[in-house]
Every structure is written in C-alpha cells, then in structure tokens.
C-alpha angles and dihedrals in degrees: 000000000000120000137155136205106227132187110232127161097350091305133090121237133190108225139173131181111295096020121131116217131181115222136166114293113292125197114256143067132272108286096028120127123235133189119228124204113243121218099178135011125201116190107175107295093351118095118191121194105144111118094226092051093048090050086074094049118094121195110193126195136178123225106240099181143316117257142175124238127230119300112263119202117208116196125184117187133171117196120239097003102079093239114146128156128181127190137165136206140189119190118228111235141181124213112216132189115208110231106175145006110196 
C-alpha cells in the first residue's frame, strides 16, 4: 500500500491513489490538475522523509468541484451594556481526487 502525507491549505492530509480530500480553496476549474507537496511517503516497508528524496516525488490530484463549508455563527455579547454583535462565516473549500503518486 502506497500513501503519502501531503501539505494542502495549511493542514496535512494522508492520501493514497483514488482518495477524495477536501482542502481550502485552490485556484483552478473543475477538471484541472494540481500538484500537492509531499511531506512523507510510505511505500510498503519503505518510509521516505528526506527532503531531497521527496523533491523527486509528485502527488497529482484533480479538482472535482468547489464547495462551501458549514455555516458558523459568531456571537459577541456583553452583559448590561446592550452590546450584541452577530456574524456568520462559510469557509470556501475545494474537493480533490488524488490521481497519482509517483
């Protein structure tokens, strides 16, 4: 079993070929190919973590679609002063399908 730990959108994800991962929004249209930066590569019993060896490794993924995350409600309230503030947020995300680890 071959898998890699990649850095995408400020987080690290464990991926193998065929996996679908959701990361922060990436530039590109659906169907475009993107390269992800590997941090660790596991190929059976072999574990590769040296930077010069990982420079040769390419992790390719295809953009499936752009999405939005769940709605987050932010409330600020101070007692006895009449201060109330309400704000909402939805994170912009991209769904990727890993096509190759080479």
